[in-house]
N, C-alpha and C positions, 0 to 999 in steps of 0.2 A: 501704495500710498499709506504712510503711517498715520496721517491726520486728515481724514477725508473732509473735515470741516474747514480746511485751510483756505478754500476758495470762496467761502460764504460771506466774507466781509472783512473790513479793515480790522475789527476787533479780533477776529479769529487769526488773521495774519500776524498781528502783534503777539498773540498768545503763542503761535507756532514759533515765531522768532525767539521769544523768551525761553521756550522749552528746549530749543535746539542750540541756543548759545549760552545757556546758564553755565556759569563757572563751576568746575568740578575739581575734586581733589583738594588737598590741604591748602595749596597756594591759591586756588580759586575761591575757596570758602572764606579765607581770611582777607582777601583783597577788598579794599575799600572803594566803594562807588557812591556817587551822589544820591542815587535812588535807593540805596540800602535802607531797609527798615531797621531802626535802631531803638534800643531802650535808653531812655534818659532818666528813668526812675524805676526802682523795683524793691518793694518792701512788703512785709507781712505784719499782721498783728501777732502778739503772743498767742499761743494756743491754750485752750481751756479744755479740761477733761469733761466729757459729756455727762450731764446730770449731777455732777459733783464739783466741777471746777469753777473758775472765776468768771466764765462766760455763760454759765448754765441758764441764767434768766435773761440773757440779752438777745432779743430778736435780730434777725439778719439786717433789717433796715437800720436799727440803731447801731449795729456793728459797722455797716457800710458808711453810715453818716459820719461816724467818728474817724474811720480810716481815711475817707475822702477829705474830710476837713483837715486832718493832720497832714496829709500828703500835700494839699494845696498850700498850707502854711509853710511846710518844709521847702518845697520847690519854688515858691513864689510865682508859680505859673498862673497866668491870667486865665481863669476858667472859661472865659468867652472864646478862647482859642481852641478849646477842645471841640472836635467836630463829630465825634461819636463815642459811645461807651458801650461795651458789651460785658455782661455779667454772667459768669458760669456758675450755675447752682442747680441742685437736684430736687430738693424736697419742699421748699417753702411754697405755700399756695400763693397764687397770683404774683409770681416773681418779678415780672416786668413792672407791675404797678408799684410794688414796694421798693424796687430798685430805683425807679424813676423818682419816687417821692423822697427816698433817702438822698439821692444825688442833689435834688433841688434844695433840700433842707441843709445840705452840707455846703451850699454856695455855688453849685453848678447852675448857670442860667437856664431858664426854661427853653431857650432856643436850642440847647444841646440835646440831641436825641439819645435814646438808650434802648437796648434790647437785652433779653435774657436767653440763655441757651442751656440746654440740658443734654449732655452726653455722659451722664452718670459720672463715673470716676475720672473721665477725661474732659469734664466740662470746662475746667480752668484752661487747659491747653486749647480747647476749641475756641474759647473766648479770645485768647491771644491770636490764634490763627485767623479768626474773623477780622479782627482789627488789622493785623498784618496784611491780609489779602486785600482789604479795602485800601490800604496805603499803597500797596504794590500796583493795584489797578488804577490808581489815580483818583479814586472816588473821594478820598480824604487825604490829609497829610499829617494829622495828629489825632490820636485817639487813646482811649484808656481801656485796659482789660482788667477785669476784677474776677476773683474766684472767692466764693463765700459759702459757708454752710453752718447751720446750727443743728447739730445732731441731737442736742438736748431738747429743743423745742419742735424740731421737725424730723423725727425719726423716720426710717424707711417705711413707707406705706406698703401694705401687702398688695402686689400687683393682681389685678383681676382680668381674666380673659374669658371669652365665651367657650362653651364646650367644643365647638367645631375647631377652634384654634388650639385648645388644650389637647385635643386628640392627636395633634402632630407632636411627635416625640421631641424634636428639637425646640419647637415652640414651648412645650411644657418645661423643658430644661431652662429656657430663657428666664423664667420668672421664679425659679427656685431660690431659696435663701443662699446668700454668698457663702455661708459656712458649709453648706452642702457641697458647693463646688470645690472648696478647699479640701474636703475629705475625698472627693472624687479624684482630684489631682494626686493627693498623697497615696491613695489606694492604687490607682492605675499606673502611676509612674514610680512607685516604690520609694517614696520619700518618707523615711522613718521618723518617728517622734524624736529620737535622739538628734537626728540631723536638723530637724526643725528648731529644736531648742538651741542648738549650737549657733545657727544663723540668728535666732532671736537674741541670744546673749550678745552677739557682736553689735546688734542695733542698740540694745539697752546700754551697753557699756560705752559705746562711742557717743551716744547722745548725752549721757551723764557727764562724760569728760568735756564735751563741747560746751555744755551749759555751765559747768563749773569754771571753765577757762574764759567765759565771756564771749565765745565765738558767735553765739546766736544774737547777741546784742547788735552785731553789725548788720543783721538783716531784719531785725524787728523795729517797727515804727511804734513807739509808745503812743497810746491813745487814752483819752480821758473818757471815762464812762461813769456817770452818776457821781461825779466828784472824786473818783479814784483813778489814778494812772495805772494802766495795765501794760506791763513791759517785759514780763518774764513768763516763760512757759510753765504751767503747773501740771503738765502731763507726764513728765519724765519720772519714772519710778527709781528713785535713788537707792543704791545698795542692792540692786538686782544681782542675783548670783546664778550660776549654772545649776547649782544644787536646788535652789528655790524654784527655778523654772521646771526642773524635772519632777517636782513634787505636785505641780498643779494638776487638777482634775480636768478632764475633757469638757469642753464647752458644748460639744455635740455628740453625746454618747450613743445616739441612735443611728449615726451615719458612718459609713466607711470604716476606717481604722480607728475612729474616735481619737485622733492625734492632735487636733487643733485645740489650743487652750487660750485663756486670757493673756497668757504671757508670750505666745508665739503667733499672735494675730494682731493686726493693726487695731489700735484703740479707737473708740468713738470719741470724736472731738469737735470743738467749735473754733472757728477762726475765719480770717479773711486775708487776702493778699491782693496787691494792686501793682500794675505796671503801666507806665506811660510810654507810648511808642510814636515815632515820627520818622521822617526821612533824614538821612545823614545831612543832606543839603540844608534842610530847615533847621536841624539841630545846630549846625555850625553857624548859620546866619543869625540865629537868635541867642547863641551863646549857651545852649544847653549842654550839660555834661553828658557824654556818651558812655554808657556802662557796657553795652554789648550789642550784638547784632542778631536779629532773627534770620535764620537761613531757610529752614523749611520744616514741615511737620507732616505726619501721615497717620492714618487710622486704618486698622485692619479688622477683619472678622475671623473668629475661630469657633470651634465646636462649643456651644453654650455650656455643656456639661463640664468642660475643662477651661472655663473662662480665664483662669489665672495664668495660663501658659502663653497668653497673647504677646508679651514682649519678645518672645522667641521669634515671632514673625515680624513684629513692628520694628524692632531695632535693626535687623539686617536690611529691611526695606528702606528705612530712612537713610541708612549709610550708603546703600546702593544709589539712591537718588542724588546724593551729594558727592559720590565718588570717593568717599572716605573709607578707611579701614578702622577696625576696632582700635588698633594701635594709635591712630591719629587722635582719638578722644582722650582728653585728660581727666575728665570727671563724668561718671554716669550717675544720674539720679533715677533709680528704678524703684517704683513704688512697692512697698512691702505690704500688700493687702493681707497676705498670710505667709507665714514662713514656708509652708508647703510649696506654694507656687513660686515664691521668691527663690528658694533653694534650687528648684528645678530650672528656673530661668537662668540663674547665675551659672549653673554648671553646663547647661546646654549652650549658652552664649560663649562660654569659656573666657570670661572677663575676670581679671584679678580682683579680688575683693578690696584691695587697697584703692582701687579706682571707683568703687561703687559705694554710694551713700557714706562718705567718709566721716560724717558727723551723725550717723544714725538715720533711720528712716521712720516710716509710719508705725512700725511695731512699737517703737519707743515714743514717737512724737504724737501719735494719733493721725487719723486720716479723715478730716472733714471733706467730704466727697468733692464738692464743687471747688474748694480751695486748693486741693492738692496740685493740680496741673499748673497753677500759677506759683504756688509755694516752691515747687521743684526748680523753677527757673530762678526765683529769688535766691534760694539756697545755693543752687549750683553756680550761679554767676558770682556770688559772694565767695564761694570756695575757690573758684578760679582766680579771683583777685588775690587771695592769700597765697596761692600756689604759684602765681605767675603763669598759669596755664592758658591755653587758647580755646579749646573746644569742649562744649558741654553737650551731652546727649541725655535727654529725659525720656522716660517711658513709664507706662502704667497699663495694667489690665483694667478692663472696663466691664461692669456688670452686663449680663445678657450674652456675653461671648464676643467681646471686642477688645482692641488694644490700641494704644497710641504711642507715638514717639516724636521727638523734635530735636533739631540741631540748632545750637546757639554758639555765638563767639564772644569771648571776653574781650573788651576793649578798654577797660578801666586801667 
């Protein structure tokens, strides 16, 4: 018996039926059904460089208030129709309180509930998954997923565990600085400084080109903050060269090969992203534009010491769940936490770089932790629209030794 719970009630029987009849393969994934979970809106704020950029003094509640308000204005959505909101974020204190307050201040009725979720670098994808699952289960039919982080005002706190927990080697590794895990990946899997800088240069040069050509304007929702409209990323280092990257000093000289630098690691940033999800049937009935479809997502665990290699496990798992091959995917958005882990993942997955982060990734754009999982979907769907492609796969490594991945379909 594959599913021993199948006889325990109607809900379990429905779940069994869903799992055994789920459409697989490219034709099944792109097939349109009334109960599909679809995106009717997907935008992000411009990114700000942590502690130095345009959002350095903007708390997450102010950032969310501005983005929600701008999104409601753009979509003309009656906020009373929203049935739930989930916010992915990592470090702000009392995140549900500030998220709820920000939503109400932005015009969301008090009758609309809200929650906050923290899966570290996968928090944004987790927020999307929670809303999508609620829609798929019939608990709601329209919800909002948000990813937000201010790494300026809420930097990573130092995790504290008791001695009995810390005595376990894997548990000890769980709470080490992310830079240490980058160096452990570089040292163990022989990812040279030269290779890291080569991948970093690709990210920097692609992002600079995309910004200069106005590509990011298609995914950025301008927001007004304190009388100023914020609409352009200030995180992209223009004029980055391979020679310049090679000259940078190590950020972590005491660990491993000391090959991680400020130029080949994701920058610290501030920002937010927002998606509106509903069923295809409701979107069509109410005349909402359909941008794309949520198919599925997955999360995995890996050895905490080598946190960054998690996409090597997460991407094949989500492809297997959907019956897709790597060749079926038109665009991959794989988070660049560090060039060490990114290079290893790309080469282990054997995916052409032309398909991965075509407009640069977090090394160039920065990585506001809670935002990234939503930003990847916003960015990836926008790129599919430009290419006329169908399938997006997003993935990220996650602090403490986890990883996530998701599959989405372009329908714009």
